[in-house]
N, C-alpha and C positions, 0 to 999 in steps of 0.2 A: 146085257144090261150091266150097270155098275151101281153098287150100293155105297153111298157116302154117309158114314155115321160119325158124328162128332159129339164128344162128351165134354161138357163144360163144368169145371169146378170154379165156383165163384168165391170172391173174397167175402162178400156179404151173403150169408146163407139164409137170410130171412125169407119167409114166404113171399113177401112183396118183391124182393129182388129177384127171386126165382121166377115169379110170374112175369115180371118186367122183361126178363131175358127171353122167356118163351114168346111173349108178345113181339119182341124185336125179331126173333126168328120168323114168325109169321109175316111181319111187315116187310122184311127185306128178302127173304130166301124162298118163299113159297112158289111164286109163279114165274118159272123160267122155262125156256124151251127144252123139251125132252124130259121133263119131270113126269114120271109115271106114278110116283107115290111120294108124299111129304107128310112128316109128322114131327112135332116138337112137344116135349113134355118133361115132367119132373120125375125124379126117382120114385119107383114104386116101393114105398116104405115097408109094406107088409111082405115083400119078397126078400127074405134075408137068409137064404140057404148058404152054407159054406162056400159054394161055387159062385155066388153072386158077387160081382164087382160093384161096390157101393160107393166108390170114390168120385162121385159126380153129383151135380145138382140138376142139370138140364141136359137132355139128350135130343139131338137133332138127327133125323133119319130122312135121307133123300135118295130115291132110286131114279137113276137116269136111264133112258132107253139106249144110249150109246156112250162110249168113252169120250167121243168128240163133244157131246153136249155137256158132259161133266167138266171137261177141260175148258170149254167156253164159259161156263158158269163161274169158274175161278177168277175170271178177269172182268166180269160185268160190273158196271158202276154200283148196282144195288148191293152186290156181295162185298165189294170193297168198302162201301159206306157202312155196312153192317160191322165189318171188322174195325174200322176207324172209330165208330161210335161206341163200341162195346169192349174193345180189347183191354182197357184199363180195369174192367170188372172181373177179368179172368185170372184166377190163381193158376189154373192149369187148363190146357185144351189138349184132348187126345182125339186123333182122327184115325178111323179105320175104314179103308177103302177096300172093296172086294168085288170080284166079278160074280155075277149071279145069272 
């Protein structure tokens, strides 16, 4: 399996903008072949230990059953549409891919 974790820092950090980005993740990125787990949510404000990275507003977590399904996901129209519709809202995007 492959874990695809994306952390979005938004220009607009209002609760409404954060929820709108979470909704966009669910709309465009949820139902793709090979997805065994999907979640999108906001920063857990109450977890502020020194080791916690808190430099994001929205976290996307997608686990794929194979590397091939992850690679295919990168080029599907819904994923590309998500990027096109939302990239202007992103101050920073960090992607962490790992085998699991």
